[in-house]
C-alpha positions as CSV (number, residue, x, y, z in Angstrom):
1,X,-13.3,-18.0,-9.8
2,X,-11.7,-14.8,-10.9
3,X,-11.0,-14.6,-14.5
4,X,-7.2,-14.3,-15.3
5,X,-6.4,-13.5,-19.0
6,X,-3.2,-12.3,-20.7
7,X,-4.4,-8.8,-20.4
8,X,-4.8,-9.1,-16.5
9,X,-1.6,-10.9,-16.0
10,X,0.3,-8.2,-18.2
11,X,-1.5,-5.4,-16.5
12,X,-0.6,-6.7,-13.1
13,X,2.9,-7.2,-14.0
14,X,2.9,-3.5,-14.9
15,X,1.4,-2.5,-11.9
16,X,3.9,-4.5,-9.9
17,X,6.7,-2.9,-11.8
18,X,5.3,0.5,-10.8
19,X,5.1,-0.3,-7.2
20,X,8.7,-1.7,-7.3
21,X,9.8,1.5,-8.9
22,X,7.9,3.8,-6.5
23,X,9.1,1.9,-3.5
24,X,12.6,1.6,-4.5
25,X,12.7,5.5,-5.4
26,X,10.9,6.3,-2.2
27,X,13.6,4.6,-0.1
28,X,15.9,7.4,-1.4
29,X,13.9,10.2,-0.1
30,X,15.6,11.8,2.7
31,X,13.8,12.1,6.2
32,X,14.5,15.6,7.2
33,X,12.9,15.8,10.7
34,X,11.5,12.4,11.5
35,X,13.4,9.3,10.6
36,X,11.6,6.8,8.4
37,X,8.9,9.0,7.1
38,X,7.9,8.3,3.5
39,X,5.0,9.5,1.4
40,X,3.5,6.2,0.7
41,X,3.2,6.7,-3.2
42,X,2.9,2.9,-3.4
43,X,-0.4,3.0,-1.7
44,X,-2.0,4.8,-4.6
45,X,-1.5,1.8,-6.8
46,X,-2.7,-0.7,-4.1
47,X,-5.8,1.3,-3.7
48,X,-6.6,1.4,-7.3
49,X,-5.9,-2.3,-7.6
50,X,-8.2,-3.0,-4.7
51,X,-11.0,-0.8,-6.2
52,X,-10.5,-1.9,-9.8
53,X,-9.5,-5.7,-9.4
54,X,-10.1,-6.7,-5.8
55,X,-8.5,-7.7,-2.5
56,X,-6.6,-10.7,-3.9
57,X,-4.7,-8.9,-6.7
58,X,-4.1,-6.0,-4.2
59,X,-2.5,-8.6,-2.0
60,X,-0.3,-10.0,-4.7
61,X,0.8,-6.6,-5.8
62,X,1.6,-5.6,-2.1
63,X,3.5,-8.8,-1.4
64,X,5.4,-8.6,-4.4
65,X,6.6,-5.0,-3.7
66,X,7.6,-5.9,-0.3
67,X,9.7,-8.7,-1.3
68,X,11.2,-7.4,-4.5
69,X,12.1,-4.0,-3.1
70,X,13.8,-5.6,-0.1
71,X,15.6,-7.7,-2.6
72,X,16.7,-4.8,-4.5
73,X,17.7,-2.9,-1.4
74,X,19.7,-6.0,-0.1
75,X,17.5,-6.1,3.1
76,X,15.4,-9.3,2.4
77,X,14.5,-10.8,5.8
78,X,16.2,-8.1,7.9
79,X,14.4,-5.6,10.1
80,X,13.4,-3.3,7.3
81,X,11.9,-6.1,5.6
82,X,9.8,-7.3,8.5
83,X,8.7,-3.6,9.2
84,X,7.6,-3.2,5.6
85,X,6.0,-6.6,5.4
86,X,4.0,-6.0,8.9
87,X,3.1,-2.5,7.9
88,X,1.8,-3.4,4.4
89,X,-0.2,-6.5,5.4
90,X,-1.8,-4.6,8.4
91,X,-2.8,-1.7,6.2
92,X,-4.0,-3.8,3.5
93,X,-6.2,-6.0,5.7
94,X,-7.7,-2.8,7.3
95,X,-8.2,-1.1,4.0
96,X,-9.9,-4.2,2.5
97,X,-12.2,-4.5,5.7
98,X,-13.2,-1.0,5.5
99,X,-13.6,-0.9,1.6
100,X,-16.0,-4.0,1.8
101,X,-17.8,-3.6,4.9
102,X,-18.1,0.2,5.6
103,X,-19.6,1.4,2.3
104,X,-19.9,5.0,3.2
105,X,-16.3,5.6,3.6
106,X,-14.4,7.8,0.9
107,X,-11.2,6.3,-0.5
108,X,-9.1,9.1,1.1
109,X,-10.5,8.0,4.6
110,X,-9.7,4.3,3.8
111,X,-6.2,5.5,2.9
112,X,-5.7,7.5,5.8
113,X,-6.7,4.8,8.2
114,X,-4.6,2.3,6.1
115,X,-1.5,4.6,6.4
116,X,-2.1,4.8,10.2
117,X,-2.2,0.9,10.5
118,X,0.9,0.8,8.4
119,X,2.7,2.8,10.9
120,X,1.3,0.7,13.7
121,X,2.6,-2.3,12.1
122,X,6.0,-0.9,11.7
123,X,6.1,0.2,15.2
124,X,5.1,-3.2,16.5
125,X,8.1,-4.9,14.6
126,X,10.3,-2.2,15.9
127,X,9.2,-2.9,19.7
128,X,9.7,-6.6,19.2
129,X,13.1,-6.1,17.5
130,X,14.3,-3.6,19.9
131,X,12.8,-5.0,22.9
132,X,11.7,-1.9,24.4
133,X,8.2,0.0,24.5
134,X,9.9,3.2,24.2
135,X,9.5,3.2,20.4
136,X,5.7,3.8,21.1
137,X,6.6,7.5,21.7
138,X,7.4,7.8,18.1
139,X,3.8,6.8,17.1
140,X,1.9,10.1,17.6
141,X,4.4,11.8,15.2
142,X,3.8,8.8,12.8
143,X,0.0,9.0,13.2
144,X,-0.1,12.6,12.4
145,X,1.9,12.3,9.2
146,X,0.3,9.2,8.1
147,X,-3.2,10.7,8.3
148,X,-1.8,13.7,6.0
149,X,0.0,11.4,3.5
150,X,-3.1,9.0,3.6
151,X,-5.4,11.5,2.7
152,X,-3.2,12.8,-0.1
153,X,-2.7,9.1,-1.7
154,X,-6.3,8.4,-1.2
155,X,-7.2,11.6,-3.2
156,X,-4.8,10.7,-5.9
157,X,-6.3,7.1,-6.1
158,X,-9.8,8.5,-6.4
159,X,-8.6,10.9,-9.1
160,X,-7.1,8.0,-11.0
161,X,-10.2,5.8,-10.7
162,X,-12.5,8.6,-11.7
163,X,-10.9,8.8,-15.1
164,X,-12.3,5.2,-15.8
165,X,-9.3,4.4,-18.0
166,X,-8.9,1.0,-16.1
167,X,-12.5,0.3,-16.3
168,X,-12.6,0.8,-20.1
169,X,-9.6,-1.4,-20.4
170,X,-11.3,-4.1,-18.5
171,X,-14.4,-4.0,-20.3
172,X,-12.5,-4.1,-23.6
173,X,-10.6,-7.2,-22.4
174,X,-13.7,-8.9,-20.9
175,X,-12.8,-8.5,-17.3
176,X,-15.9,-6.5,-16.2
177,X,-18.1,-8.1,-13.4
178,X,-15.7,-10.0,-11.7
C-alpha cells in the first residue's frame, strides 16, 4: 500500500492547486489560427507527478484538474468538460503505459505521444457530440501542434525532475521507495 502522510497530502494539494491555476489561465490564451489549441502546461505537473509519485497520484491530480477547472469555468458536464475529460484520461493512460512498459523512451517522447492522444480523445468526443466524422479533418493540425507542445512540456518536466528537489523532499519526509 502506498504511504500517504501529511507531507504527501499537502504536496498533492499544492500540485492540484497549480494544475487548476494553469488550466484555468490556459483557457484564456487566445487561439489565433487554429481554434482550441493550448500549450498544455498542466502536462508538466502531470508528468512530474507520474515520475515522482506514480500513476495513481497522477490520476488524482488529472481528474481533480478536469473537474475543478470545469467547475470554475461554468462548463461542468458540458461538451468542453467531456472533451477535457476524455483527452486527459486517454493521454494519461497512454503515458502511464509508455512510462511503465517502454523503459527506453525519454520523457519528452512520452509527453509528445500523450499530447497526441489528448487531441485524439477530444476529437472523438467532438465527433460523437457533433454527429459528423468531418471533425477528423482537424486531426492532422492538432497532431502536428500536439507533438511540438508535447516535446516542449516533456523537456520542461525532465528539467524539473533533474533538479531532484522533489526527490530530496520525499526522502526528508520518508516517502522514498514507494
